[in-house]
C-alpha positions as MATLAB code, in Angstrom:
seq = 'MIDSCYLDTTILVEALFKTRPRRQRARAAVEAYAKSSLPVYAIKEMSGGALSNIIWLYNRLVETRSLARTYEAIAANIRRPNRVTTSLEVLQAASESMTGEDLSDARTAAQTDRMQAEMHALSLRRIIQKGWRDRRRVTTEVVAELECFPEKAPYIDEELGNMTIGKWGCPSRVDCTFAPRLRKRKSDLSLLIQAIKGKKRREDVRRRKALHALKNTPNKRFDNDNCWGLGDAYFALNCPDNATILTSNPRDHAPLAEALGKTVTEYKWKDE';
ca = [
     107.914  111.163   87.368;
     104.667  110.423   85.536;
     103.755  113.327   83.267;
     100.717  111.803   81.567;
      97.206  111.347   82.931;
      94.231  109.247   81.887;
      90.980  110.944   82.874;
      88.130  109.120   84.491;
      84.510  110.275   84.278;
      84.501  112.148   87.599;
      87.118  114.639   86.389;
      85.355  115.157   83.068;
      82.100  116.021   84.866;
      83.979  118.289   87.271;
      85.626  120.181   84.403;
      82.390  120.665   82.451;
      79.404  121.078   84.753;
      80.342  122.272   88.236;
      80.748  125.860   89.486;
      83.289  128.091   87.770;
      85.968  127.725   90.487;
      85.577  123.952   90.415;
      85.732  123.817   86.614;
      88.873  125.937   86.634;
      90.501  123.848   89.349;
      89.780  120.589   87.528;
      91.136  121.896   84.242;
      94.259  123.214   85.955;
      94.831  119.756   87.444;
      94.609  118.214   83.971;
      96.810  120.881   82.388;
      99.526  120.186   84.962;
     100.344  117.091   82.885;
     102.249  117.375   79.622;
      99.868  114.827   78.090;
      96.285  114.104   79.063;
      94.058  111.437   77.531;
      90.286  111.092   77.637;
      88.805  107.733   76.624;
      85.430  107.996   74.876;
      84.138  105.491   77.441;
      84.254  108.385   79.941;
      82.010  110.448   77.658;
      79.627  107.499   77.452;
      79.585  107.144   81.252;
      79.009  110.881   81.600;
      76.109  110.763   79.142;
      74.330  107.927   80.925;
      75.158  109.237   84.405;
      75.774  112.856   85.373;
      74.521  114.440   82.146;
      71.295  112.423   82.272;
      70.757  113.649   85.835;
      71.441  117.256   84.829;
      68.933  117.003   81.980;
      66.409  115.477   84.400;
      66.896  118.570   86.573;
      66.439  120.915   83.621;
      63.183  119.201   82.666;
      61.861  119.472   86.240;
      62.477  123.225   86.183;
      60.709  123.562   82.830;
      57.774  121.306   83.730;
      57.085  122.602   87.232;
      57.966  126.250   86.519;
      58.805  126.339   90.206;
      62.172  126.314   91.952;
      60.498  125.171   95.180;
      58.789  122.208   93.508;
      62.032  121.312   91.751;
      63.747  121.088   95.132;
      60.892  118.846   96.268;
      61.475  116.612   93.235;
      65.175  116.406   94.102;
      64.371  115.449   97.698;
      62.009  112.730   96.454;
      65.017  111.048   94.792;
      66.704  110.297   98.101;
      67.264  106.686   97.009;
      69.281  107.985   94.046;
      72.078  109.861   95.838;
      74.056  110.547   92.667;
      71.057  112.364   91.169;
      70.543  114.381   94.344;
      74.201  115.387   94.640;
      74.563  116.262   90.962;
      71.323  118.264   90.958;
      72.281  120.348   93.973;
      75.788  121.017   92.696;
      74.601  122.005   89.229;
      71.864  124.246   90.652;
      74.667  126.042   92.442;
      76.503  126.441   89.137;
      73.329  127.741   87.488;
      72.758  130.250   90.320;
      76.346  131.457   89.997;
      75.765  132.782   86.472;
      72.530  134.529   87.477;
      74.183  137.218   89.607;
      72.514  140.546   88.899;
      69.359  139.081   87.380;
      66.324  141.317   87.927;
      63.331  139.949   89.863;
      61.668  143.323   90.314;
      58.711  142.371   88.082;
      57.656  139.706   90.561;
      54.825  140.869   92.805;
      54.111  137.663   94.721;
      56.070  134.743   96.165;
      54.619  132.519   93.436;
      55.799  134.886   90.708;
      59.264  135.065   92.247;
      59.399  131.273   92.434;
      58.393  130.945   88.778;
      60.902  133.559   87.595;
      63.680  131.887   89.556;
      62.824  128.547   87.952;
      62.868  130.093   84.475;
      66.208  131.809   85.134;
      67.763  128.625   86.513;
      66.477  126.643   83.518;
      67.969  129.128   81.043;
      71.299  129.144   82.880;
      71.288  125.352   83.082;
      70.537  125.063   79.383;
      73.656  127.123   78.635;
      75.755  125.000   80.992;
      74.572  121.764   79.345;
      75.156  123.001   75.800;
      78.593  124.461   76.555;
      79.608  121.396   78.551;
      78.712  119.115   75.664;
      80.602  121.295   73.161;
      83.689  121.272   75.373;
      83.720  117.568   76.248;
      86.595  116.848   73.843;
      88.551  119.982   74.733;
      89.488  119.155   78.304;
      92.500  116.988   77.432;
      95.322  117.067   74.918;
      93.823  114.034   73.183;
      90.692  111.894   73.009;
      91.404  108.186   72.677;
      89.704  104.807   72.255;
      86.793  105.822   70.027;
      83.716  103.618   70.370;
      81.909  102.750   67.167;
      78.950  101.548   69.224;
      78.503  104.930   70.951;
      76.986  107.511   68.551;
      77.803  110.460   70.870;
      74.736  112.516   69.964;
      74.218  115.914   71.572;
      71.323  116.622   73.964;
      68.229  117.668   72.001;
      65.833  120.443   72.987;
      62.250  120.349   71.758;
      61.625  124.071   71.360;
      57.865  123.566   71.226;
      57.571  121.465   74.380;
      60.596  122.984   76.050;
      61.973  119.689   77.332;
      65.390  118.190   76.684;
      66.386  114.624   75.863;
      69.767  112.960   76.039;
      71.332  111.513   72.937;
      71.495  107.710   72.733;
      74.302  106.469   74.966;
      73.594  102.738   75.234;
      75.169  100.081   73.044;
      73.119   98.933   70.035;
      71.069   95.840   70.772;
      72.184   92.488   69.352;
      75.674   93.871   68.625;
      78.826   92.868   70.476;
      80.591   95.670   72.343;
      83.330   97.376   70.309;
      86.138   96.834   72.816;
      85.092   93.388   74.070;
      87.053   91.265   71.540;
      90.448   92.635   72.538;
      89.676   92.506   76.254;
      88.654   88.831   76.040;
      92.255   88.044   75.050;
      93.536   89.424   78.366;
      92.391   86.548   80.570;
      95.210   87.012   83.066;
      94.364   90.694   83.596;
      90.669   89.904   83.876;
      91.438   87.308   86.553;
      93.514   89.827   88.511;
      90.667   92.356   88.458;
      88.128   89.748   89.545;
      90.407   88.815   92.444;
      90.842   92.489   93.409;
      87.115   92.897   94.097;
      86.420   89.363   95.319;
      83.945   89.307   98.182;
      82.878   92.931   97.829;
      79.124   93.251   98.072;
      78.356   96.760   96.824;
      76.020   96.823   93.847;
      78.656   98.300   91.529;
      81.213   95.636   92.526;
      78.709   92.841   91.911;
      77.932   94.256   88.468;
      81.645   94.702   87.756;
      82.451   91.096   88.636;
      79.602   89.937   86.417;
      80.967   91.955   83.486;
      84.535   90.736   84.036;
      83.375   87.113   84.300;
      81.402   87.558   81.061;
      84.545   88.683   79.241;
      86.724   85.953   80.701;
      84.428   82.935   80.783;
      81.868   83.388   77.995;
      83.873   84.635   74.984;
      81.212   83.512   72.513;
      78.409   85.372   74.260;
      77.558   88.936   73.224;
      78.903   91.549   75.632;
      75.812   93.735   75.942;
      75.106   97.244   77.206;
      74.450   96.143   80.798;
      77.853   94.493   80.962;
      79.537   97.445   79.258;
      77.987   99.794   81.818;
      78.810   97.422   84.656;
      82.501   97.283   83.733;
      82.880  100.882   84.899;
      86.157  101.637   86.686;
      87.673   98.359   85.481;
      87.690   99.818   81.968;
      90.135  102.532   83.047;
      92.439  100.061   84.787;
      92.486   97.872   81.690;
      93.104  100.685   79.229;
      95.245  103.254   81.027;
      98.733  103.263   79.436;
     101.557  101.984   81.635;
     103.277  105.390   81.529;
     100.176  107.312   82.689;
      98.237  107.688   85.924;
      94.467  107.488   86.297;
      93.307  110.920   87.462;
      90.144  110.577   89.536;
      88.256  112.006   92.489;
      87.284  108.441   93.423;
      90.550  106.653   94.282;
      88.800  104.261   96.682;
      87.190  102.391   93.775;
      89.935  102.874   91.197;
      93.007  102.039   93.289;
      92.406   98.299   93.943;
      91.699   97.687   90.265;
      94.586   99.783   88.963;
      97.093   98.364   91.451;
      96.092   94.826   90.496;
      97.439   95.575   87.008;
     100.460   97.567   88.155;
      98.889  100.929   87.275;
      98.866  104.074   89.402;
      96.027  106.325   90.545;
      96.260  110.035   91.372;
      93.564  111.541   93.540;
      92.020  114.850   92.522;
      90.416  116.925   95.295;
      88.076  119.717   94.306;
      88.605  121.510   97.626;
      91.365  121.776  100.177;
      90.853  119.760  103.321;
];
């Protein structure tokens, strides 16, 4: 029986930023293992992905001062489904903590809309700040530190009211921290390339490009685009043999993990 899990980014986001029942369920799933490991790469992915989308949402609430116009901004991002999904789910989490808030001072629909936007923004600000503080507290250990990822907290400009994400990309003109040791694993890189051969989704194309860069161009700098493109392959390459990759996205993780003899455990945030 495997009693150790290796968290992917989806579980980290679930445990930090979703509604209270979903956060509790995700953390319980992690705590069911005697040992749980979080690679810093997952924090980097979270920063450039879900957290960036959540901060985008916060800034729309602050800038528009309108919940209705914020929903319009979300709808306008239909070509960015991850942003839409994250925004709607986190708005639900923000609304959850507003139970009992008083809107009696509002006299018009416009005033109600503005007050709701302000309340959602304040609630969302708390969720972002707490989520960032707790990012390293979800698992029993945090592993594989990345010297190239400064891990800076989101910053709020109190005068302007907007929020910016800390730098999450790799420094320019510097080789990726983990690239040198991965370049030595040519056999594993070949197996991963074969596992996604012929797949045409954008993320698979980017992943193949990153894997080919590691395997075939060892003297070329492994830059931020390739680091970001590696994605799920990073977890397959780095998950210990005695652990399972815990993820809500087994469809993408399983072929890569199985190619290297690793296992994947699916996490479901609701019962089917």
